[in-house]
N, C-alpha and C positions, 0 to 999 in steps of 0.2 A: 062170235063169227069173225073170222079173219078177213081183213080187207086186202085184196090182191090188186096191185098196181101193175099194169102191163103196157108195154110199148110194142107195136107191131109194124113190120115193114114188109111190103109185098107189091106185086105188080097187078094192077087191075086194068080196066079199059083205058087205052091211051096212056099207059104207064102211070096212072094215078094210083095212089095208095089203095090197096084192096082192103075192104072192110074186114074186121076180125070178129065176127059175131060168135065164133066158137068160144072165145074167152068169156063172153057174157053168160054162157050156159054152164059154166063150171058149178056143179052142185055143191052146196054146203058153204062155199066161200062167196063173199061179195066181191065181184070183179069190176074194175074200172079201167077203161082204155085211156091212158094218159098221154100217148103220143103216137103219131103215125107219120110215115115218110114214104115217098114214092121211089127213092133211089138210095144207093149206098152212102154217098156224101151227106145227103140230107138226114139220113138215119143217125149218123154220128153227131151231127149238129143238134138234132132233136134230143138225143140222149144226153148230150152235154148240157143242154138248156134245162133239162129236168133236174139237174144238179143233185142226183142221189148220192149216197143211199138215204132213205130206203126206196126211193122211187127211181126207176121201176123195179119191182120185185123180179119180173121176168121180161126178157126181150125175145120176141119171136121174129125170126128173120127168114125171108125167102132166099134160098141160095143163089137163085138166078134173078138178078135185077140190074137195072142200068147203073153205070158209074163204077160201083164196086160190088163184088159178089157178097153174099151173106157171110161166107167164110172170111173174106177180107175185112168186113165190118166187125165181125166177131173178134178177130185178132186185135184190132185197134181198141175195141171196147175193153177187152180182157187185159190189154197192156195197161190201161188206166185203172181198171177195177177188176182184179183177178177173181173176186168172189161173185161177180155178176152171173146170174142164171140166164143162160141163152139156149133157146130151142131153135134149131135150124130145120126148115122143111124144104123138101125138094121133090120134084117130079121124077128126078133121075137119081134117086138115092141108091148107091151101090156100096160095096165093101171099101172101095177107095175113098169115097166121100166120107163114110163113117170113120175110117182110120184117120184121115186128115182132120176131121172135126175133133176127134179125141186128142190128137196132137196139139191142136189149137187151144183146147180147153172148153169146148162147147159142151154144155151139160147133157143135151139129148138131141137126137135127130128123128124126124118123122117124115114119112113119105106123104106127098100130097094126096095119095090114094088112101091114106089112113088118118086124115085130119080129124075124123070123128073121135080118135083117141086123144086128141090134144087137150080137151078139158080135164080128163082124168090125169093125164101126164103132168099138166101144169099144177094141179092140186097136189099131187104126190111130191113134186119138186119143191113147192113152197112150204109144204108141211115138214119136209125133211130138213129144210134150211134153218 
């Protein structure tokens, strides 16, 4: 069984980090949430403090969060570690956001309305890596 290390960043009540239970439901792989942050600048710091690789295997970012957008955070993380797997999710996922994400080097995009697909997507991305 492969151990999946994931870091998640999102907006919850009062801009606290949103829990990421979907990562824990990924079948066949053992998943562990290793970092959470409530905003973009904190996300970068948490990621740096994890001092990967290999942790985290996957970074899951909300595109719309305080401080820096998920896209901006992804740009900075990928500048430091181009091989980092990043999944961006957004309630407003359109062709422009997908195109920009591809330019930045984001591995995959998921609509917030399709978050039920996240476990399988994360498993596929980590098995392919």
